[in-house]
C-alpha positions as CSV (number, residue, x, y, z in Angstrom):
1,M,153.6,85.2,81.1
2,P,155.4,82.3,79.3
3,D,158.0,83.1,76.8
4,R,156.3,82.3,73.5
5,H,159.5,82.6,71.5
6,R,161.6,79.9,73.1
7,A,161.0,76.4,72.0
8,T,160.6,73.9,74.8
9,T,160.4,70.2,74.9
10,P,156.9,68.7,75.3
11,P,155.8,67.8,78.8
12,A,156.7,64.2,79.6
13,S,153.1,63.4,80.5
14,L,152.0,63.3,76.9
15,Q,151.4,59.9,75.5
16,P,154.4,58.6,73.3
17,Q,152.6,59.2,70.0
18,L,151.7,62.8,70.9
19,Q,155.2,63.3,72.4
20,R,156.7,62.3,68.9
21,T,154.3,64.6,67.2
22,A,155.2,67.6,69.4
23,E,158.7,66.9,69.1
24,T,158.3,67.0,65.2
25,L,156.4,70.2,65.2
26,L,158.9,71.8,67.2
27,S,161.6,70.6,64.6
28,V,159.3,71.9,61.8
29,A,159.2,75.4,63.6
30,G,162.8,75.3,64.1
31,H,163.6,74.6,60.3
32,A,161.0,77.0,59.2
33,A,162.4,79.8,61.4
34,P,166.0,80.5,61.8
35,S,166.8,83.0,64.7
36,S,166.3,86.1,62.5
37,E,162.9,84.9,61.3
38,R,161.1,83.5,64.4
39,W,157.8,84.6,63.2
40,A,157.7,81.9,60.7
41,A,157.6,79.1,63.3
42,P,153.9,79.2,64.3
43,L,153.1,80.0,60.7
44,A,154.7,76.8,59.5
45,C,153.2,74.7,62.2
46,W,149.8,76.1,61.2
47,V,150.3,75.3,57.5
48,V,151.2,71.7,58.3
49,A,148.1,71.3,60.4
50,R,145.9,73.1,57.9
51,A,147.2,71.0,55.0
52,R,146.6,67.9,57.1
53,V,150.1,66.8,56.2
54,D,151.8,64.2,58.6
55,P,154.3,66.3,60.9
56,A,157.3,64.1,59.7
57,D,156.2,64.9,56.0
58,G,156.1,68.6,57.0
59,L,159.4,68.4,58.5
60,A,160.9,66.7,55.4
61,R,159.4,69.5,53.2
62,A,160.8,72.2,55.5
63,R,164.3,70.7,55.3
64,T,164.1,70.5,51.7
65,I,163.1,74.1,51.3
66,M,165.8,75.3,53.8
67,S,168.6,73.6,52.2
């Protein structure tokens, strides 16, 4: 069973645009969930997706909230 709590880099086989999107979503998860609140990472990514917000905009918003 894979470790679901450890962020990994997206596979190199992804197309470049998908690679950037995956990397941005991992950054969203990282900013939304410091080590003491890992449960928030998948929730933050889900909210970005459901809101149909560009992942880069979601990351900028997460950075603003967390600063």
